[in-house]
Backbone atoms as SQL, in Angstrom:
CREATE TABLE atoms (id INTEGER PRIMARY KEY, chain TEXT, resi INTEGER, resn TEXT, atom TEXT, x REAL, y REAL, z REAL);
INSERT INTO atoms VALUES
  (1, 'A', 1, 'MET', 'N', -8.380, -7.838, -1.055),
  (2, 'A', 1, 'MET', 'CA', -7.949, -6.577, -0.571),
  (3, 'A', 1, 'MET', 'C', -6.542, -6.518, 0.026),
  (4, 'A', 2, 'ILE', 'N', -5.734, -5.726, -0.139),
  (5, 'A', 2, 'ILE', 'CA', -4.038, -5.860, 0.240),
  (6, 'A', 2, 'ILE', 'C', -4.586, -4.824, 1.549),
  (7, 'A', 3, 'VAL', 'N', -4.140, -4.781, 2.456),
  (8, 'A', 3, 'VAL', 'CA', -3.432, -3.540, 3.107),
  (9, 'A', 3, 'VAL', 'C', -2.176, -3.565, 3.723),
  (10, 'A', 4, 'ALA', 'N', -1.515, -2.544, 3.754),
  (11, 'A', 4, 'ALA', 'CA', 0.046, -2.492, 3.862),
  (12, 'A', 4, 'ALA', 'C', 0.075, -1.053, 4.960),
  (13, 'A', 5, 'SER', 'N', 0.861, -1.589, 5.668),
  (14, 'A', 5, 'SER', 'CA', 1.404, -0.429, 6.485),
  (15, 'A', 5, 'SER', 'C', 2.670, -0.634, 7.232),
  (16, 'A', 6, 'ARG', 'N', 3.090, 0.332, 7.835),
  (17, 'A', 6, 'ARG', 'CA', 4.639, -0.220, 8.450),
  (18, 'A', 6, 'ARG', 'C', 4.188, -1.046, 9.596),
  (19, 'A', 7, 'THR', 'N', 3.422, -1.435, 10.523),
  (20, 'A', 7, 'THR', 'CA', 3.428, -1.868, 11.358),
  (21, 'A', 7, 'THR', 'C', 2.093, -3.263, 11.228),
  (22, 'A', 8, 'LEU', 'N', 2.798, -4.225, 11.504),
  (23, 'A', 8, 'LEU', 'CA', 1.564, -5.198, 10.857),
  (24, 'A', 8, 'LEU', 'C', 0.999, -5.694, 11.696),
  (25, 'A', 9, 'ASP', 'N', 1.286, -5.777, 12.943),
  (26, 'A', 9, 'ASP', 'CA', 0.308, -5.705, 14.298),
  (27, 'A', 9, 'ASP', 'C', -0.829, -4.739, 14.100),
  (28, 'A', 10, 'LYS', 'N', -0.479, -3.488, 13.851),
  (29, 'A', 10, 'LYS', 'CA', -1.900, -2.711, 13.825),
  (30, 'A', 10, 'LYS', 'C', -2.809, -3.086, 12.346),
  (31, 'A', 11, 'ILE', 'N', -2.166, -3.646, 11.351),
  (32, 'A', 11, 'ILE', 'CA', -3.009, -3.842, 10.321),
  (33, 'A', 11, 'ILE', 'C', -4.290, -5.354, 10.766),
  (34, 'A', 12, 'LYS', 'N', -3.275, -6.263, 11.534),
  (35, 'A', 12, 'LYS', 'CA', -4.116, -7.465, 11.949),
  (36, 'A', 12, 'LYS', 'C', -5.100, -6.857, 12.777),
  (37, 'A', 13, 'LYS', 'N', -4.897, -6.227, 13.710),
  (38, 'A', 13, 'LYS', 'CA', -6.136, -5.745, 14.592),
  (39, 'A', 13, 'LYS', 'C', -7.373, -5.065, 13.630),
  (40, 'A', 14, 'LEU', 'N', -6.847, -4.260, 12.619),
  (41, 'A', 14, 'LEU', 'CA', -7.799, -3.614, 11.618),
  (42, 'A', 14, 'LEU', 'C', -8.620, -4.785, 11.047),
  (43, 'A', 15, 'ILE', 'N', -7.933, -5.419, 10.640),
  (44, 'A', 15, 'ILE', 'CA', -8.578, -6.385, 9.458),
  (45, 'A', 15, 'ILE', 'C', -9.372, -7.535, 10.415),
  (46, 'A', 16, 'GLY', 'N', -9.033, -7.669, 11.816),
  (47, 'A', 16, 'GLY', 'CA', -9.549, -8.823, 12.293),
  (48, 'A', 16, 'GLY', 'C', -9.685, -10.111, 11.698),
  (49, 'A', 17, 'SER', 'N', -11.125, -10.474, 11.803),
  (50, 'A', 17, 'SER', 'CA', -11.439, -11.974, 11.050),
  (51, 'A', 17, 'SER', 'C', -11.635, -12.003, 9.355),
  (52, 'A', 18, 'ALA', 'N', -11.555, -10.557, 8.934),
  (53, 'A', 18, 'ALA', 'CA', -11.969, -10.388, 7.629),
  (54, 'A', 18, 'ALA', 'C', -11.501, -11.351, 6.621),
  (55, 'A', 19, 'LYS', 'N', -12.273, -12.056, 5.761),
  (56, 'A', 19, 'LYS', 'CA', -11.639, -12.775, 4.497),
  (57, 'A', 19, 'LYS', 'C', -11.517, -11.963, 3.865),
  (58, 'A', 20, 'ASN', 'N', -10.563, -12.989, 2.754),
  (59, 'A', 20, 'ASN', 'CA', -10.106, -12.108, 1.538),
  (60, 'A', 20, 'ASN', 'C', -9.078, -11.007, 1.719),
  (61, 'A', 21, 'VAL', 'N', -8.144, -10.595, 2.737),
  (62, 'A', 21, 'VAL', 'CA', -7.866, -9.692, 3.194),
  (63, 'A', 21, 'VAL', 'C', -6.319, -9.973, 3.440),
  (64, 'A', 22, 'GLU', 'N', -5.262, -9.369, 2.466),
  (65, 'A', 22, 'GLU', 'CA', -3.980, -9.857, 2.848),
  (66, 'A', 22, 'GLU', 'C', -3.249, -8.435, 3.945),
  (67, 'A', 23, 'ALA', 'N', -2.428, -9.069, 4.502),
  (68, 'A', 23, 'ALA', 'CA', -1.918, -8.048, 5.717),
  (69, 'A', 23, 'ALA', 'C', -0.083, -7.848, 4.978),
  (70, 'A', 24, 'VAL', 'N', 0.261, -6.803, 4.629),
  (71, 'A', 24, 'VAL', 'CA', 1.372, -6.695, 4.388),
  (72, 'A', 24, 'VAL', 'C', 2.428, -5.505, 5.077),
  (73, 'A', 25, 'GLN', 'N', 3.474, -6.085, 5.578),
  (74, 'A', 25, 'GLN', 'CA', 4.252, -4.578, 6.115),
  (75, 'A', 25, 'GLN', 'C', 4.927, -3.996, 5.122),
  (76, 'A', 26, 'CYS', 'N', 5.112, -2.582, 4.921),
  (77, 'A', 26, 'CYS', 'CA', 5.568, -1.856, 4.040),
  (78, 'A', 26, 'CYS', 'C', 5.792, -0.772, 4.402),
  (79, 'A', 27, 'ASP', 'N', 7.008, -0.078, 4.659),
  (80, 'A', 27, 'ASP', 'CA', 7.182, 1.338, 4.994),
  (81, 'A', 27, 'ASP', 'C', 7.868, 2.015, 3.926),
  (82, 'A', 28, 'VAL', 'N', 6.754, 3.039, 3.766),
  (83, 'A', 28, 'VAL', 'CA', 7.353, 3.630, 2.287),
  (84, 'A', 28, 'VAL', 'C', 8.614, 4.760, 2.714),
  (85, 'A', 29, 'GLU', 'N', 8.917, 4.796, 4.103),
  (86, 'A', 29, 'GLU', 'CA', 9.728, 6.053, 4.447),
  (87, 'A', 29, 'GLU', 'C', 10.919, 5.305, 4.235),
  (88, 'A', 30, 'ASN', 'N', 11.169, 3.857, 4.028),
  (89, 'A', 30, 'ASN', 'CA', 12.505, 2.960, 3.903),
  (90, 'A', 30, 'ASN', 'C', 12.212, 2.621, 2.400),
  (91, 'A', 31, 'ASP', 'N', 13.644, 3.068, 1.679),
  (92, 'A', 31, 'ASP', 'CA', 13.890, 2.763, 0.502),
  (93, 'A', 31, 'ASP', 'C', 13.821, 1.252, 0.191),
  (94, 'A', 32, 'ALA', 'N', 14.244, 0.455, 0.857),
  (95, 'A', 32, 'ALA', 'CA', 14.151, -0.812, 0.557),
  (96, 'A', 32, 'ALA', 'C', 12.913, -1.299, 0.586),
  (97, 'A', 33, 'ASP', 'N', 11.724, -0.961, 1.320),
  (98, 'A', 33, 'ASP', 'CA', 10.472, -1.493, 1.008),
  (99, 'A', 33, 'ASP', 'C', 9.826, -0.927, -0.388),
  (100, 'A', 34, 'LEU', 'N', 10.423, 0.039, -1.188),
  (101, 'A', 34, 'LEU', 'CA', 9.848, 0.564, -2.160),
  (102, 'A', 34, 'LEU', 'C', 9.711, -0.731, -3.213),
  (103, 'A', 35, 'LYS', 'N', 10.514, -1.634, -3.180),
  (104, 'A', 35, 'LYS', 'CA', 10.296, -2.886, -3.814),
  (105, 'A', 35, 'LYS', 'C', 9.075, -3.708, -3.449),
  (106, 'A', 36, 'THR', 'N', 8.395, -3.582, -2.366),
  (107, 'A', 36, 'THR', 'CA', 7.253, -3.980, -1.918),
  (108, 'A', 36, 'THR', 'C', 6.065, -3.356, -2.616),
  (109, 'A', 37, 'LEU', 'N', 6.483, -1.994, -2.510),
  (110, 'A', 37, 'LEU', 'CA', 5.237, -1.292, -2.911),
  (111, 'A', 37, 'LEU', 'C', 5.166, -1.338, -4.307),
  (112, 'A', 38, 'ASP', 'N', 5.918, -1.646, -5.015),
  (113, 'A', 38, 'ASP', 'CA', 6.161, -1.651, -6.392),
  (114, 'A', 38, 'ASP', 'C', 5.286, -3.048, -6.494),
  (115, 'A', 39, 'GLN', 'N', 5.634, -4.144, -6.138),
  (116, 'A', 39, 'GLN', 'CA', 5.126, -5.411, -5.898),
  (117, 'A', 39, 'GLN', 'C', 3.642, -5.425, -5.960),
  (118, 'A', 40, 'LEU', 'N', 3.377, -4.734, -4.806),
  (119, 'A', 40, 'LEU', 'CA', 1.737, -4.768, -4.477),
  (120, 'A', 40, 'LEU', 'C', 1.087, -3.831, -5.181),
  (121, 'A', 41, 'THR', 'N', 1.572, -2.978, -6.154),
  (122, 'A', 41, 'THR', 'CA', 0.724, -2.103, -7.065),
  (123, 'A', 41, 'THR', 'C', 0.663, -2.861, -8.150),
  (124, 'A', 42, 'ALA', 'N', 1.618, -3.474, -8.785),
  (125, 'A', 42, 'ALA', 'CA', 1.588, -4.403, -9.798),
  (126, 'A', 42, 'ALA', 'C', 0.014, -5.552, -9.630),
  (127, 'A', 43, 'ARG', 'N', 0.464, -5.674, -8.768),
  (128, 'A', 43, 'ARG', 'CA', -0.950, -6.919, -8.055),
  (129, 'A', 43, 'ARG', 'C', -2.423, -6.428, -7.934),
  (130, 'A', 44, 'SER', 'N', -2.219, -5.130, -7.579),
  (131, 'A', 44, 'SER', 'CA', -3.673, -4.094, -7.219),
  (132, 'A', 44, 'SER', 'C', -4.264, -3.695, -8.479),
  (133, 'A', 45, 'ASP', 'N', -5.713, -3.879, -8.571),
  (134, 'A', 45, 'ASP', 'CA', -6.445, -2.954, -9.438),
  (135, 'A', 45, 'ASP', 'C', -6.811, -1.401, -9.101),
  (136, 'A', 46, 'LEU', 'N', -6.454, -1.019, -8.245),
  (137, 'A', 46, 'LEU', 'CA', -6.551, 0.119, -7.760),
  (138, 'A', 46, 'LEU', 'C', -5.510, 0.718, -6.523),
  (139, 'A', 47, 'VAL', 'N', -5.358, 1.447, -6.197),
  (140, 'A', 47, 'VAL', 'CA', -4.324, 2.075, -5.087),
  (141, 'A', 47, 'VAL', 'C', -5.102, 3.262, -4.519),
  (142, 'A', 48, 'VAL', 'N', -5.613, 2.923, -3.070),
  (143, 'A', 48, 'VAL', 'CA', -6.040, 3.976, -2.295),
  (144, 'A', 48, 'VAL', 'C', -4.766, 4.322, -1.255),
  (145, 'A', 49, 'SER', 'N', -4.140, 5.544, -1.388),
  (146, 'A', 49, 'SER', 'CA', -3.114, 6.144, -0.117),
  (147, 'A', 49, 'SER', 'C', -3.631, 6.788, 0.641),
  (148, 'A', 50, 'MET', 'N', -3.483, 6.328, 1.980),
  (149, 'A', 50, 'MET', 'CA', -3.614, 6.978, 3.317),
  (150, 'A', 50, 'MET', 'C', -2.662, 7.072, 3.831),
  (151, 'A', 51, 'LEU', 'N', -1.498, 7.491, 3.385),
  (152, 'A', 51, 'LEU', 'CA', -0.314, 7.948, 3.916),
  (153, 'A', 51, 'LEU', 'C', -0.040, 9.473, 4.156),
  (154, 'A', 52, 'PRO', 'N', 0.782, 9.689, 4.509),
  (155, 'A', 52, 'PRO', 'CA', 0.783, 11.266, 4.922),
  (156, 'A', 52, 'PRO', 'C', 0.934, 12.154, 3.604),
  (157, 'A', 53, 'TYR', 'N', 0.621, 13.250, 3.235),
  (158, 'A', 53, 'TYR', 'CA', 0.462, 13.582, 1.944),
  (159, 'A', 53, 'TYR', 'C', 1.851, 13.935, 1.323),
  (160, 'A', 54, 'LEU', 'N', 3.035, 13.776, 2.168),
  (161, 'A', 54, 'LEU', 'CA', 4.217, 13.945, 1.524),
  (162, 'A', 54, 'LEU', 'C', 4.627, 12.280, 0.598),
  (163, 'A', 55, 'PHE', 'N', 4.176, 11.537, 1.251),
  (164, 'A', 55, 'PHE', 'CA', 4.667, 10.127, 0.558),
  (165, 'A', 55, 'PHE', 'C', 3.827, 9.701, -0.698),
  (166, 'A', 56, 'HIS', 'N', 2.305, 10.524, -0.861),
  (167, 'A', 56, 'HIS', 'CA', 1.571, 10.073, -2.052),
  (168, 'A', 56, 'HIS', 'C', 2.433, 10.047, -2.958),
  (169, 'A', 57, 'PRO', 'N', 3.375, 10.942, -3.454),
  (170, 'A', 57, 'PRO', 'CA', 4.168, 11.028, -4.811),
  (171, 'A', 57, 'PRO', 'C', 4.680, 9.601, -5.078),
  (172, 'A', 58, 'ARG', 'N', 5.395, 8.851, -4.021),
  (173, 'A', 58, 'ARG', 'CA', 5.792, 7.742, -4.061),
  (174, 'A', 58, 'ARG', 'C', 5.074, 6.503, -4.270),
  (175, 'A', 59, 'ALA', 'N', 3.965, 6.296, -3.931),
  (176, 'A', 59, 'ALA', 'CA', 2.707, 5.613, -4.263),
  (177, 'A', 59, 'ALA', 'C', 2.346, 6.047, -5.655),
  (178, 'A', 60, 'ALA', 'N', 2.050, 7.097, -5.765),
  (179, 'A', 60, 'ALA', 'CA', 1.620, 7.580, -7.251),
  (180, 'A', 60, 'ALA', 'C', 2.551, 7.314, -8.485),
  (181, 'A', 61, 'LYS', 'N', 3.773, 7.500, -8.188),
  (182, 'A', 61, 'LYS', 'CA', 4.671, 6.741, -9.328),
  (183, 'A', 61, 'LYS', 'C', 4.234, 5.285, -9.649),
  (184, 'A', 62, 'PHE', 'N', 4.330, 4.509, -8.850),
  (185, 'A', 62, 'PHE', 'CA', 4.100, 3.099, -8.935),
  (186, 'A', 62, 'PHE', 'C', 2.523, 2.822, -9.734),
  (187, 'A', 63, 'ALA', 'N', 1.581, 3.693, -9.246),
  (188, 'A', 63, 'ALA', 'CA', 0.277, 3.397, -9.833),
  (189, 'A', 63, 'ALA', 'C', 0.319, 4.111, -11.386),
  (190, 'A', 64, 'LEU', 'N', 1.013, 4.997, -11.589),
  (191, 'A', 64, 'LEU', 'CA', 1.160, 5.810, -12.867),
  (192, 'A', 64, 'LEU', 'C', 1.776, 4.570, -13.726),
  (193, 'A', 65, 'GLN', 'N', 2.837, 4.105, -13.432),
  (194, 'A', 65, 'GLN', 'CA', 3.915, 3.068, -14.047),
  (195, 'A', 65, 'GLN', 'C', 2.973, 1.996, -14.373),
  (196, 'A', 66, 'TYR', 'N', 2.203, 1.332, -13.766),
  (197, 'A', 66, 'TYR', 'CA', 1.360, 0.144, -14.023),
  (198, 'A', 66, 'TYR', 'C', 0.171, 0.597, -14.512),
  (199, 'A', 67, 'GLY', 'N', -0.455, 2.118, -14.583),
  (200, 'A', 67, 'GLY', 'CA', -1.850, 2.239, -15.048),
  (201, 'A', 67, 'GLY', 'C', -2.598, 1.891, -14.226),
  (202, 'A', 68, 'LYS', 'N', -2.482, 2.380, -12.816),
  (203, 'A', 68, 'LYS', 'CA', -3.697, 1.802, -11.845),
  (204, 'A', 68, 'LYS', 'C', -4.425, 2.993, -11.206),
  (205, 'A', 69, 'HIS', 'N', -5.839, 2.881, -11.548),
  (206, 'A', 69, 'HIS', 'CA', -6.282, 4.149, -10.809),
  (207, 'A', 69, 'HIS', 'C', -5.588, 4.738, -9.172),
  (208, 'A', 70, 'PHE', 'N', -5.342, 5.941, -8.806),
  (209, 'A', 70, 'PHE', 'CA', -5.044, 6.402, -7.689),
  (210, 'A', 70, 'PHE', 'C', -5.802, 7.040, -6.913),
  (211, 'A', 71, 'LEU', 'N', -6.193, 7.074, -5.636),
  (212, 'A', 71, 'LEU', 'CA', -6.768, 7.772, -4.863),
  (213, 'A', 71, 'LEU', 'C', -6.220, 8.118, -3.925),
  (214, 'A', 72, 'THR', 'N', -6.267, 9.211, -3.365),
  (215, 'A', 72, 'THR', 'CA', -5.690, 10.034, -1.980),
  (216, 'A', 72, 'THR', 'C', -7.145, 10.431, -0.900),
  (217, 'A', 73, 'THR', 'N', -6.467, 10.437, 0.082),
  (218, 'A', 73, 'THR', 'CA', -7.523, 11.054, 1.070),
  (219, 'A', 73, 'THR', 'C', -7.497, 12.726, 0.973);
């Protein structure tokens, strides 16, 4: 599982000592991090967006590009 957030420390607290979880820093408001979002989506089987609704289209764009299932809150 890959968990991405703009704050790496926040992710590490959330996942604790869980195994098979990768923490990745990614800020979708920062256009430079869209490459990271692209790469993460390509590696994933499923995208679950917990982003504010305004940013769902950014994540959905990559999910569509790679034919990945996309879920939102």
